[in-house]
C-alpha positions in Angstrom: 7.8 -20.2 -10.5 9.3 -17.0 -11.5 8.0 -14.1 -10.2 8.6 -10.0 -11.8 6.9 -7.3 -9.7 7.0 -3.9 -11.4 7.0 -1.2 -8.4 7.4 2.6 -8.1 9.4 4.0 -5.2 7.0 5.4 -2.5 4.2 4.2 -4.7 1.5 1.7 -3.3 3.7 -1.2 -4.6 5.7 -1.1 -1.4 3.2 -3.7 0.3 3.6 -6.4 -2.2 6.8 -5.9 -2.4 7.6 -6.1 1.1 5.7 -9.2 1.2 7.9 -10.7 -1.1 11.2 -10.0 0.6 9.4 -11.2 3.9 8.5 -14.5 2.7 12.0 -14.9 1.2 10.7 -15.4 -2.2 13.3 -15.1 -5.2 12.2 -12.4 -7.9 13.3 -9.8 -10.1 11.8 -6.4 -8.9 12.1 -3.5 -11.6 11.3 0.4 -10.5 9.1 2.0 -12.9 10.3 6.0 -12.7 6.5 7.3 -12.8 8.6 10.6 -12.9 9.6 10.0 -16.1 6.4 8.7 -17.6 7.7 5.2 -18.0 4.5 4.2 -17.3 2.9 5.2 -20.5 5.8 3.8 -22.7 4.7 1.3 -25.1 6.5 -1.5 -23.3 4.8 -1.2 -20.3 1.3 -0.2 -21.5 2.1 -3.8 -23.0 1.6 -4.6 -19.7 -0.9 -2.9 -17.9 -2.8 -0.4 -20.1 -4.4 0.9 -17.4 -0.1 2.3 -17.0 -0.2 1.8 -13.1 1.8 0.2 -10.5 2.7 -2.7 -9.2 2.1 -5.0 -11.9 3.2 -9.1 -11.0 4.1 -11.1 -13.3 4.0 -14.8 -12.5 5.2 -17.7 -14.7 4.3 -15.3 -18.0 0.8 -14.1 -16.6 0.5 -11.1 -16.2 -1.5 -9.3 -12.3 -2.8 -6.1 -12.1 -4.3 -4.1 -9.5 -2.9 -4.7 -5.5 -5.6 -6.5 -3.9 -5.5 -9.1 -6.6 -1.3 -9.1 -6.1 -1.6 -9.2 -2.7 -4.4 -12.8 -2.6 -1.8 -13.9 -5.5 1.4 -13.4 -3.2 -0.6 -15.0 -0.1 -1.8 -17.7 -1.9 1.3 -18.5 -3.4 3.4 -18.6 -0.1 0.9 -20.0 2.5 4.0 -20.8 5.1 4.3 -16.6 5.5 0.5 -16.4 6.7 -0.1 -13.1 5.2 -3.6 -13.3 5.4 -5.6 -15.3 8.5 -7.8 -18.6 7.5 -10.3 -18.1 10.0 -13.4 -17.2 8.2 -13.9 -14.2 10.2 -10.4 -13.0 10.6 -10.5 -13.3 6.9 -13.2 -10.7 6.2 -12.1 -8.4 8.8 -8.3 -8.6 6.8 -10.0 -7.8 3.5 -12.2 -5.4 5.6 -9.3 -3.3 6.1 -7.8 -3.7 3.0 -10.4 -2.4 0.5 -10.9 0.2 3.1 -7.3 1.2 2.4 -7.1 0.8 -1.3 -10.6 2.0 -2.1 -11.5 4.9 0.0 -7.7 6.4 1.6 -5.7 5.7 -0.9 -7.7 7.6 -3.5 -8.4 10.4 -1.6 -4.3 10.8 -1.6 -5.1 10.8 -5.3 -6.9 13.4 -5.5 -4.2 15.9 -3.0 -1.6 14.9 -4.8 -2.6 14.4 -8.5 -5.9 16.6 -8.4 -5.2 17.2 -12.5 -6.9 13.6 -12.7 -10.2 14.8 -11.9 -10.7 18.5 -13.1 -8.6 20.3 -15.5 -9.6 23.5 -13.5 -6.9 24.9 -11.1 -9.2 26.7 -9.1 -11.3 23.0 -8.9 -8.1 21.7 -8.0 -6.7 24.1 -5.6 -10.2 23.2 -3.6 -9.7 19.2 -4.1 -6.3 19.3 -2.4 -7.4 21.4 0.4 -10.4 19.5 1.0 -8.9 16.3 0.5 -6.1 17.0 3.0 -9.0 17.6 5.5 -10.8 14.3 4.6 -7.1 12.4 4.6 -6.4 13.7 8.2 -9.7 12.1 9.3 -9.0 9.0 7.7 -5.1 8.9 9.4 -7.7 9.0 12.5 -9.4 6.3 11.7 -6.4 4.3 10.5 -4.6 5.6 13.8 -8.4 3.7 15.9 -7.6 0.4 13.7 -4.0 0.2 15.3 -5.4 0.4 18.8 -8.1 -1.9 18.6 -5.2 -4.3 17.5 -3.3 -3.4 20.3 -6.0 -3.9 22.9 -6.9 -7.1 21.2 -3.8 -8.4 22.0 -2.2 -8.3 18.7 0.9 -6.8 18.0 0.0 -6.3 13.4 -3.0 -5.2 12.2 -3.4 -8.4 10.3 -2.8 -10.8 12.9 0.5 -12.3 14.7 3.7 -10.5 12.5 4.1 -8.2 10.1 2.1 -8.1 7.0 0.6 -6.3 4.4 -1.7 -4.6 6.5 1.6 -2.8 8.0 3.0 -1.8 5.3 -0.3 0.0 3.3 -0.2 2.1 6.4 3.1 3.0 6.5 2.6 4.1 3.2 -0.7 6.2 4.0 1.0 7.7 6.8 4.0 8.5 5.2 1.8 10.0 1.9 0.2 11.9 5.1 3.9 13.8 5.2 3.8 14.5 1.7 0.4 16.3 2.3 1.9 18.3 5.1 0.5 16.3 7.6 2.3 16.0 10.8 2.9 12.2 11.4 3.2 12.7 15.4 -0.5 13.6 15.8 -1.1 10.3 15.3 1.4 9.1 18.0 0.2 5.7 18.4 0.0 4.8 14.7 3.1 6.6 14.0 4.9 3.9 16.6 3.2 1.3 14.9 4.6 2.4 11.3 8.0 3.2 13.2 8.4 -0.7 14.1 7.0 -1.6 11.3 9.7 0.2 9.4 12.3 -1.9 11.9 11.3 -5.3 10.7 14.2 -6.6 7.8 12.6 -7.4 5.4 10.5 -4.2 5.3 13.7 -2.3 5.9 15.5 -4.4 2.9 12.4 -3.0 0.2 12.4 0.6 1.9 16.3 0.3 1.1 
């Protein structure tokens, strides 16, 4: 199997990138420079007409959308145990992943790229202000998930070892700093993210 991952620095593509490193996969990482608009070039749009990262190409098959890519990598590398097999634990994993992707993630998008939702400058400013308040509450909710996992005897959000939920939590908290939110306002989440960053495969991906 040949794998090529199109990623962007600081984007949610950090999650599947980390998974491939944790799985010990052989893959080709291809950086897409969003600030230069490379995602809008004809070559990239031929892969993903939505101009988004990540994109995973597996044996010439193009896979888009982070949830689909995460589930594909889990199936391709079952020995890594990224997603629990037990039905309820698996459902809880997907529940958290979906919330991160369909609620927390787009809330940040309203802060970072309000021009996608309005061409009115005043509306954009209000969107950013309201978004920061909303994002802070979502980070508090994410911290609650960390607290519950630890109270249940789990060191990691997805089970017995570091996985995609932890990499996504790291990404989301980092985005909070871009929005001007102090990570130390969420001490348990901040500590969890710092420990995640020390996992060798995560550290390699960050580097």
